[in-house]
ZADO-1210 file (C-alpha; in nm, 4 decimals, padded with zeros to 6 digits):
<atoms>
<atom x="02.5306" y="-00.7767" z="17.2557" code="MET" pos="1"/>
<atom x="02.2089" y="-00.9544" z="17.3657" code="ILE" pos="2"/>
<atom x="02.2606" y="-00.8390" z="17.7249" code="ALA" pos="3"/>
<atom x="02.3185" y="-00.4806" z="17.6064" code="ASP" pos="4"/>
<atom x="02.0008" y="-00.4921" z="17.3983" code="ARG" pos="5"/>
<atom x="01.7977" y="-00.6173" z="17.6938" code="LYS" pos="6"/>
<atom x="01.9437" y="-00.3386" z="17.9071" code="ALA" pos="7"/>
<atom x="01.8447" y="-00.0657" z="17.6593" code="THR" pos="8"/>
<atom x="01.4908" y="-00.2053" z="17.6221" code="ILE" pos="9"/>
<atom x="01.4450" y="-00.2149" z="17.9999" code="LEU" pos="10"/>
<atom x="01.5947" y="00.1333" z="18.0347" code="ALA" pos="11"/>
<atom x="01.3613" y="00.2673" z="17.7661" code="GLY" pos="12"/>
<atom x="01.0581" y="00.1158" z="17.9398" code="ILE" pos="13"/>
<atom x="01.1691" y="00.2645" z="18.2726" code="LEU" pos="14"/>
<atom x="01.2219" y="00.5991" z="18.1012" code="TYR" pos="15"/>
<atom x="00.8662" y="00.5905" z="17.9681" code="PHE" pos="16"/>
<atom x="00.7256" y="00.4888" z="18.3061" code="LEU" pos="17"/>
<atom x="00.9158" y="00.7764" z="18.4643" code="GLY" pos="18"/>
<atom x="00.7703" y="01.0266" z="18.2159" code="ILE" pos="19"/>
<atom x="00.4166" y="00.8969" z="18.2744" code="ILE" pos="20"/>
<atom x="00.4629" y="00.8889" z="18.6522" code="ALA" pos="21"/>
<atom x="00.5992" y="01.2439" z="18.6425" code="GLY" pos="22"/>
<atom x="00.2929" y="01.3670" z="18.4528" code="ALA" pos="23"/>
<atom x="00.0583" y="01.1894" z="18.6970" code="LEU" pos="24"/>
<atom x="00.2450" y="01.3171" z="19.0034" code="SER" pos="25"/>
<atom x="00.1239" y="01.6747" z="18.9546" code="VAL" pos="26"/>
<atom x="-00.0987" y="01.7942" z="19.2400" code="VAL" pos="27"/>
<atom x="-00.2950" y="02.0953" z="19.1030" code="PRO" pos="28"/>
<atom x="-00.4813" y="02.1542" z="19.4275" code="VAL" pos="29"/>
<atom x="-00.1616" y="02.2864" z="19.5914" code="ILE" pos="30"/>
<atom x="-00.1572" y="02.5782" z="19.3488" code="GLY" pos="31"/>
<atom x="-00.5073" y="02.7026" z="19.4388" code="THR" pos="32"/>
<atom x="-00.5457" y="03.0206" z="19.6512" code="PRO" pos="33"/>
<atom x="-00.7349" y="02.8330" z="19.9271" code="ASP" pos="34"/>
<atom x="-00.5041" y="02.5302" z="19.9129" code="TYR" pos="35"/>
<atom x="-00.5182" y="02.4690" z="20.2895" code="LEU" pos="36"/>
<atom x="-00.8883" y="02.3918" z="20.2553" code="VAL" pos="37"/>
<atom x="-00.8772" y="02.2244" z="19.9153" code="GLN" pos="38"/>
<atom x="-00.5982" y="01.9818" z="20.0082" code="ILE" pos="39"/>
<atom x="-00.8102" y="01.8493" z="20.2946" code="SER" pos="40"/>
<atom x="-01.1109" y="01.8206" z="20.0619" code="VAL" pos="41"/>
<atom x="-00.9061" y="01.6342" z="19.7983" code="ASN" pos="42"/>
<atom x="-00.6715" y="01.4025" z="19.9956" code="PRO" pos="43"/>
<atom x="-00.6784" y="01.1438" z="19.7164" code="GLY" pos="44"/>
<atom x="-00.5097" y="01.3885" z="19.4810" code="GLN" pos="45"/>
<atom x="-00.2252" y="01.4351" z="19.7301" code="VAL" pos="46"/>
<atom x="-00.1761" y="01.0656" z="19.8053" code="THR" pos="47"/>
<atom x="-00.1922" y="00.9846" z="19.4330" code="SER" pos="48"/>
<atom x="00.0700" y="01.2500" z="19.3607" code="GLY" pos="49"/>
<atom x="00.2946" y="01.1122" z="19.6357" code="ALA" pos="50"/>
<atom x="00.2617" y="00.7581" z="19.4978" code="PHE" pos="51"/>
<atom x="00.3518" y="00.8566" z="19.1433" code="PHE" pos="52"/>
<atom x="00.6431" y="01.0666" z="19.2659" code="GLN" pos="53"/>
<atom x="00.7734" y="00.7591" z="19.4476" code="PHE" pos="54"/>
<atom x="00.7271" y="00.5529" z="19.1308" code="LEU" pos="55"/>
<atom x="00.9144" y="00.8197" z="18.9345" code="MET" pos="56"/>
<atom x="01.2001" y="00.7962" z="19.1849" code="THR" pos="57"/>
<atom x="01.2263" y="00.4207" z="19.1328" code="ALA" pos="58"/>
<atom x="01.2321" y="00.4558" z="18.7537" code="THR" pos="59"/>
<atom x="01.4978" y="00.7293" z="18.7613" code="TYR" pos="60"/>
<atom x="01.7308" y="00.5172" z="18.9724" code="VAL" pos="61"/>
<atom x="01.6404" y="00.1939" z="18.7905" code="GLY" pos="62"/>
<atom x="01.7249" y="00.3331" z="18.4491" code="MET" pos="63"/>
<atom x="02.0660" y="00.4587" z="18.5607" code="ALA" pos="64"/>
<atom x="02.1546" y="00.1280" z="18.7264" code="ILE" pos="65"/>
<atom x="02.0342" y="-00.0660" z="18.4212" code="THR" pos="66"/>
<atom x="02.2555" y="00.1297" z="18.1814" code="LEU" pos="67"/>
<atom x="02.5591" y="00.1528" z="18.4104" code="TYR" pos="68"/>
<atom x="02.7171" y="-00.1847" z="18.3089" code="PRO" pos="69"/>
<atom x="02.7126" y="-00.0714" z="17.9446" code="VAL" pos="70"/>
<atom x="02.8214" y="00.2890" z="18.0002" code="LEU" pos="71"/>
<atom x="03.1103" y="00.2087" z="18.2331" code="LYS" pos="72"/>
<atom x="03.2906" y="00.0237" z="17.9530" code="ARG" pos="73"/>
<atom x="03.3285" y="00.3569" z="17.7756" code="TYR" pos="74"/>
<atom x="03.3876" y="00.5975" z="18.0642" code="ASN" pos="75"/>
<atom x="03.3528" y="00.4612" z="18.4148" code="GLU" pos="76"/>
<atom x="03.3868" y="00.8035" z="18.5828" code="SER" pos="77"/>
<atom x="03.1033" y="00.9606" z="18.3837" code="LEU" pos="78"/>
<atom x="02.8886" y="00.6486" z="18.4190" code="ALA" pos="79"/>
<atom x="02.9403" y="00.6432" z="18.7956" code="LEU" pos="80"/>
<atom x="02.8722" y="01.0172" z="18.8185" code="GLY" pos="81"/>
<atom x="02.5489" y="00.9698" z="18.6248" code="TYR" pos="82"/>
<atom x="02.4287" y="00.7013" z="18.8656" code="VAL" pos="83"/>
<atom x="02.5437" y="00.8995" z="19.1700" code="GLY" pos="84"/>
<atom x="02.3607" y="01.2174" z="19.0694" code="PHE" pos="85"/>
<atom x="02.0466" y="01.0168" z="18.9933" code="ARG" pos="86"/>
<atom x="02.0585" y="00.8764" z="19.3471" code="LEU" pos="87"/>
<atom x="02.0953" y="01.2260" z="19.4923" code="VAL" pos="88"/>
<atom x="01.8045" y="01.3469" z="19.2751" code="ALA" pos="89"/>
<atom x="01.5969" y="01.0572" z="19.4098" code="ALA" pos="90"/>
<atom x="01.6714" y="01.1769" z="19.7639" code="ALA" pos="91"/>
<atom x="01.5408" y="01.5237" z="19.6705" code="PHE" pos="92"/>
<atom x="01.2206" y="01.3679" z="19.5333" code="ILE" pos="93"/>
<atom x="01.1701" y="01.1792" z="19.8610" code="VAL" pos="94"/>
<atom x="01.2055" y="01.5090" z="20.0511" code="ILE" pos="95"/>
<atom x="00.9403" y="01.6564" z="19.8189" code="GLY" pos="96"/>
<atom x="00.7097" y="01.3627" z="19.8946" code="ILE" pos="97"/>
<atom x="00.7528" y="01.4175" z="20.2691" code="ILE" pos="98"/>
<atom x="00.6668" y="01.7874" z="20.2308" code="LEU" pos="99"/>
<atom x="00.3601" y="01.6901" z="20.0278" code="LEU" pos="100"/>
<atom x="00.2357" y="01.4561" z="20.3011" code="VAL" pos="101"/>
<atom x="00.3073" y="01.7210" z="20.5657" code="LEU" pos="102"/>
<atom x="00.0964" y="01.9690" z="20.3673" code="LEU" pos="103"/>
<atom x="-00.1922" y="01.7236" z="20.3788" code="LEU" pos="104"/>
<atom x="-00.1567" y="01.6924" z="20.7573" code="THR" pos="105"/>
<atom x="-00.1346" y="02.0710" z="20.7962" code="LEU" pos="106"/>
<atom x="-00.4461" y="02.1177" z="20.5816" code="SER" pos="107"/>
<atom x="-00.6452" y="01.8693" z="20.7878" code="GLN" pos="108"/>
<atom x="-00.5423" y="02.0437" z="21.1107" code="GLU" pos="109"/>
<atom x="-00.6265" y="02.3822" z="20.9569" code="PHE" pos="110"/>
<atom x="-00.9808" y="02.2712" z="20.8700" code="VAL" pos="111"/>
<atom x="-01.0246" y="02.1003" z="21.2066" code="LYS" pos="112"/>
<atom x="-00.9227" y="02.4180" z="21.3902" code="ALA" pos="113"/>
<atom x="-01.1390" y="02.6394" z="21.1645" code="SER" pos="114"/>
<atom x="-00.8391" y="02.8716" z="21.1511" code="ALA" pos="115"/>
<atom x="-00.8574" y="03.2090" z="20.9737" code="PRO" pos="116"/>
<atom x="-00.6488" y="03.2794" z="20.6651" code="VAL" pos="117"/>
<atom x="-00.4145" y="03.5044" z="20.8651" code="SER" pos="118"/>
<atom x="-00.3265" y="03.2299" z="21.1142" code="SER" pos="119"/>
<atom x="00.0135" y="03.0635" z="21.1622" code="HIS" pos="120"/>
<atom x="-00.1199" y="02.7730" z="20.9513" code="PHE" pos="121"/>
<atom x="-00.0997" y="02.9989" z="20.6479" code="GLN" pos="122"/>
<atom x="00.2604" y="03.0963" z="20.7231" code="THR" pos="123"/>
<atom x="00.3687" y="02.7352" z="20.7714" code="ILE" pos="124"/>
<atom x="00.1782" y="02.6316" z="20.4589" code="GLY" pos="125"/>
<atom x="00.3515" y="02.8943" z="20.2451" code="GLU" pos="126"/>
<atom x="00.6906" y="02.7862" z="20.3768" code="LEU" pos="127"/>
<atom x="00.6114" y="02.4241" z="20.2925" code="MET" pos="128"/>
<atom x="00.4836" y="02.5101" z="19.9434" code="ARG" pos="129"/>
<atom x="00.7880" y="02.7230" z="19.8688" code="THR" pos="130"/>
<atom x="01.0200" y="02.4593" z="20.0114" code="GLY" pos="131"/>
<atom x="00.8574" y="02.1894" z="19.7989" code="ARG" pos="132"/>
<atom x="00.8907" y="02.4031" z="19.4847" code="ASP" pos="133"/>
<atom x="01.2583" y="02.4655" z="19.5582" code="LEU" pos="134"/>
<atom x="01.3228" y="02.0971" z="19.6265" code="VAL" pos="135"/>
<atom x="01.1368" y="01.9715" z="19.3173" code="ASN" pos="136"/>
<atom x="01.2134" y="02.2442" z="19.0651" code="HIS" pos="137"/>
<atom x="01.5536" y="02.3697" z="19.1779" code="VAL" pos="138"/>
<atom x="01.7421" y="02.1175" z="19.3921" code="GLY" pos="139"/>
<atom x="01.6237" y="01.8025" z="19.2171" code="MET" pos="140"/>
<atom x="01.6427" y="01.9503" z="18.8663" code="ILE" pos="141"/>
<atom x="01.9933" y="02.0905" z="18.9175" code="LEU" pos="142"/>
<atom x="02.1264" y="01.7586" z="19.0465" code="VAL" pos="143"/>
<atom x="01.9426" y="01.5623" z="18.7785" code="LEU" pos="144"/>
<atom x="02.0728" y="01.8064" z="18.5184" code="GLY" pos="145"/>
<atom x="02.4376" y="01.7646" z="18.6176" code="ILE" pos="146"/>
<atom x="02.3994" y="01.3882" z="18.5874" code="GLY" pos="147"/>
<atom x="02.2196" y="01.4371" z="18.2567" code="GLY" pos="148"/>
<atom x="02.5075" y="01.6436" z="18.1163" code="VAL" pos="149"/>
<atom x="02.7466" y="01.3599" z="18.2040" code="MET" pos="150"/>
<atom x="02.5137" y="01.1047" z="18.0469" code="PHE" pos="151"/>
<atom x="02.4507" y="01.2829" z="17.7190" code="TYR" pos="152"/>
<atom x="02.8137" y="01.3928" z="17.6864" code="PHE" pos="153"/>
<atom x="02.9183" y="01.0282" z="17.7178" code="LEU" pos="154"/>
<atom x="02.6610" y="00.9271" z="17.4548" code="LEU" pos="155"/>
<atom x="02.7745" y="01.2091" z="17.2266" code="TYR" pos="156"/>
<atom x="03.1388" y="01.1033" z="17.2577" code="GLN" pos="157"/>
<atom x="03.0775" y="00.7346" z="17.1952" code="THR" pos="158"/>
<atom x="02.7969" y="00.7715" z="16.9374" code="GLU" pos="159"/>
<atom x="02.5996" y="00.4973" z="17.1110" code="LEU" pos="160"/>
<atom x="02.2966" y="00.6878" z="16.9835" code="VAL" pos="161"/>
<atom x="02.2841" y="00.9380" z="16.6943" code="PRO" pos="162"/>
<atom x="02.4619" y="01.2593" z="16.7859" code="ARG" pos="163"/>
<atom x="02.1580" y="01.4657" z="16.6943" code="ARG" pos="164"/>
<atom x="01.9690" y="01.2840" z="16.9705" code="LEU" pos="165"/>
<atom x="02.2405" y="01.3042" z="17.2373" code="SER" pos="166"/>
<atom x="02.3176" y="01.6638" z="17.1363" code="GLY" pos="167"/>
<atom x="01.9493" y="01.7528" z="17.1725" code="TRP" pos="168"/>
<atom x="01.9545" y="01.5990" z="17.5189" code="GLY" pos="169"/>
<atom x="02.2717" y="01.7877" z="17.6105" code="LEU" pos="170"/>
<atom x="02.1341" y="02.1262" z="17.5011" code="VAL" pos="171"/>
<atom x="01.7927" y="02.0573" z="17.6573" code="GLY" pos="172"/>
<atom x="01.9547" y="01.9618" z="17.9869" code="THR" pos="173"/>
<atom x="02.1633" y="02.2796" z="17.9955" code="VAL" pos="174"/>
<atom x="01.8526" y="02.4916" z="17.9236" code="VAL" pos="175"/>
<atom x="01.6703" y="02.3139" z="18.2076" code="THR" pos="176"/>
<atom x="01.9580" y="02.3840" z="18.4465" code="ILE" pos="177"/>
<atom x="01.9512" y="02.7519" z="18.3468" code="VAL" pos="178"/>
<atom x="01.5728" y="02.7596" z="18.4017" code="ALA" pos="179"/>
<atom x="01.6140" y="02.6192" z="18.7546" code="SER" pos="180"/>
<atom x="01.8827" y="02.8755" z="18.8374" code="CYS" pos="181"/>
<atom x="01.6593" y="03.1571" z="18.7100" code="LEU" pos="182"/>
<atom x="01.3726" y="03.0218" z="18.9216" code="LEU" pos="183"/>
<atom x="01.5956" y="03.0033" z="19.2286" code="MET" pos="184"/>
<atom x="01.6860" y="03.3713" z="19.1942" code="PHE" pos="185"/>
<atom x="01.3234" y="03.4654" z="19.1147" code="ARG" pos="186"/>
<atom x="01.4092" y="03.5878" z="18.7633" code="VAL" pos="187"/>
<atom x="01.1314" y="03.3674" z="18.6181" code="VAL" pos="188"/>
<atom x="00.8242" y="03.2102" z="18.7738" code="ASP" pos="189"/>
<atom x="00.7550" y="02.8397" z="18.8145" code="LEU" pos="190"/>
<atom x="00.5469" y="02.7987" z="18.4984" code="MET" pos="191"/>
<atom x="00.8112" y="02.9707" z="18.2846" code="THR" pos="192"/>
<atom x="01.0758" y="02.7305" z="18.4125" code="SER" pos="193"/>
<atom x="00.8445" y="02.4391" z="18.3291" code="VAL" pos="194"/>
<atom x="00.7945" y="02.5682" z="17.9742" code="TYR" pos="195"/>
<atom x="01.1725" y="02.6015" z="17.9340" code="MET" pos="196"/>
<atom x="01.2048" y="02.2316" z="18.0213" code="ALA" pos="197"/>
<atom x="00.9605" y="02.1179" z="17.7500" code="LEU" pos="198"/>
<atom x="01.2302" y="02.0611" z="17.4790" code="PRO" pos="199"/>
<atom x="01.4070" y="01.8180" z="17.7128" code="LEU" pos="200"/>
<atom x="01.0779" y="01.6437" z="17.7978" code="ALA" pos="201"/>
<atom x="01.0142" y="01.5895" z="17.4264" code="LEU" pos="202"/>
<atom x="01.3704" y="01.4641" z="17.3768" code="GLN" pos="203"/>
<atom x="01.3280" y="01.2148" z="17.6618" code="GLU" pos="204"/>
<atom x="01.0181" y="01.0673" z="17.4977" code="MET" pos="205"/>
<atom x="01.2020" y="01.0307" z="17.1654" code="VAL" pos="206"/>
<atom x="01.5051" y="00.8909" z="17.3458" code="PHE" pos="207"/>
<atom x="01.2938" y="00.6329" z="17.5295" code="ALA" pos="208"/>
<atom x="01.1393" y="00.5168" z="17.2014" code="ILE" pos="209"/>
<atom x="01.4865" y="00.4950" z="17.0476" code="TRP" pos="210"/>
<atom x="01.6183" y="00.2787" z="17.3326" code="LEU" pos="211"/>
<atom x="01.3248" y="00.0401" z="17.3024" code="ILE" pos="212"/>
<atom x="01.3174" y="00.0122" z="16.9225" code="THR" pos="213"/>
<atom x="01.6824" y="00.0628" z="16.8244" code="LYS" pos="214"/>
<atom x="01.9014" y="00.0392" z="17.1327" code="GLY" pos="215"/>
<atom x="02.2649" y="00.1436" z="17.1319" code="PHE" pos="216"/>
<atom x="02.4633" y="00.1609" z="16.8090" code="ASN" pos="217"/>
<atom x="02.5989" y="-00.1938" z="16.7474" code="PRO" pos="218"/>
<atom x="02.8937" y="-00.0543" z="16.5500" code="PHE" pos="219"/>
<atom x="03.0026" y="00.1570" z="16.8481" code="ALA" pos="220"/>
<atom x="02.9755" y="-00.1467" z="17.0767" code="ILE" pos="221"/>
<atom x="03.1637" y="-00.3654" z="16.8262" code="ALA" pos="222"/>
<atom x="03.4336" y="-00.1005" z="16.7953" code="SER" pos="223"/>
<atom x="03.4861" y="-00.0992" z="17.1702" code="LEU" pos="224"/>
<atom x="03.4965" y="-00.4803" z="17.1806" code="SER" pos="225"/>
<atom x="03.7665" y="-00.4770" z="16.9130" code="ALA" pos="226"/>
<atom x="03.9744" y="-00.2239" z="17.1067" code="LYS" pos="227"/>
<atom x="03.9506" y="-00.3996" z="17.4450" code="GLN" pos="228"/>
<atom x="04.2089" y="-00.6740" z="17.3692" code="PRO" pos="229"/>
<atom x="04.4564" y="-00.4012" z="17.2646" code="GLU" pos="230"/>
<atom x="04.3925" y="-00.2032" z="17.5813" code="LEU" pos="231"/>
<atom x="04.4332" y="-00.5127" z="17.7997" code="GLU" pos="232"/>
<atom x="04.7595" y="-00.5995" z="17.6205" code="ALA" pos="233"/>
</atoms>
């Protein structure tokens, strides 16, 4: 019980760090019309965004690994799937970081060459921006969402947290997956997909606070402990 409580506190802290890192990883300069110039003028914004994206990656993976020993006692397949999809999502984030750094290099070369807007730099830049959006807001979100469905479904089944909280997470995750699919097929724009993900972002903040202050339901854990001797027999 003490080990489980420590795990939920650590997971909640990592969850909060991930939310903060995600908010700080935004690089507004990439969205400006003259981004190839502005990125070179504001390299600190790009390197800061890359750092916080890397920190977010570590927290995403760390939280899943921290909770895995507890979750696997209830459903090892779902727990393993949750960790696996988080690792794949982390790989997508790393690809996004690489594209971000490449955009900085391209911007510096663009300014150095004094290239016109219609040059091949602009074409390459647009491809990189679009690729980064697809990696961060489609690929990563879809993979993260599938893992999230497994996670919240497991929590809903076991009642390790109140069902209203796990159910909120389940619905919010599904909405986020739908938003990413709509973005991929150009049905909605990037900002609309971000707005659609806000209910899940709010749930994650509440969920992180719950893990830190309350942890998992001790009655659900005690119930499993009571059943384990019967299952082993």
